[in-house]
Every structure is written in structure tokens, then in C-alpha cells.
N, C-alpha and C positions, 0 to 999 in steps of 0.2 A: 737166241730170241731176246729182244729188248722191248720192255714195256715202258711206255711213256709215263711221266709222272701222273697225268690225268687218268690213264688206264689203271695204275696202281691205286689211285684214290677211289676210282669206281669199284674196283674189286673189294677194297676194304669196306666201302659203304654197303655193297651187296652182301658180303659175309655178315656184317652187323645186322642187317635187315633179316637175313635168313636165320641167324642165331635165335631171334625172337620167335621164329616159326617152329623150331624144334631142334633138339641136339644133333640129329643126324643130317639135317638139311644142308649145313655148311659143308660137311664132308662130301655129300653127294654132289653138290654144285662144284666143288673144287675138282672132284674126279672127272666130271663131265667137261669142265673147261680145260683141264690138263690134257685129257684124251683128245679133244678137238684140236687144241693147239699143236699137239704132237703130230696129228695128221697133216697139219699145215706145214710143219717142218719138212715132211717128206714130199708134199705136193703143194708147193708154194703158190701156184697159180690156180688152185682149186676154187677159190672164192670168186664171187661175182665182181667183175670190174665195175667201179663206179665213176671215178674221176681221178685225174692226175696220178695214176699208178696206185691208187688206193683200191682195196678190195674189201668186200663184206663176206663174212663166213658165219652162217647160222649154227648155233650150238643148241641142240635140243636139250631141254630140261623140264621135267614135269609136263604140264599141259601146254607149256609155251616154250620159252627158251631165251637165249641171249644172242646178241650180235657182236661179233668181233670185227673191228675195222682195223685193217693192217696194210702195210706196204712191204715189199720185198727189198731188203737192202743188199746191194751187190758189192 
């Protein structure tokens, strides 16, 4: 799995935001994201196709969630 520089920046920003919400929020978010991304490794075409071979994968977290945009590298 390869994360773009933008994705890495977004994750750092998300974790900083959650850190202000409470000490366990970052850990719970990381677990949700890692688990969801792990499912994608096994089922690469599970996400909704959007355009140019990119897909969206919804990650549930709390009352809402996050959206992972990805493409499968062959």
C-alpha cells in the first residue's frame, strides 16, 4: 500500500484535530482506518468506481466517517 504525500498530510492533520478531542480519539481513528484499508488490500475493487480507475471507500467512524480515495496499482 502506498500513500500519496497529500494523503499522509491529511492523516497527520486529522490526527492533530482528533488529539484535541480526547486522548483515545486518535487511536480509535487509526484503528478504523487501518482496518478499512486492510479490507481493501484483500478486496481491491470493493470501493465505488468514480473516474479514471479511482475508487472511493467509506470508512465508518463515530457518527460519520472518512472517505479513502484510491486506485489499484498493478
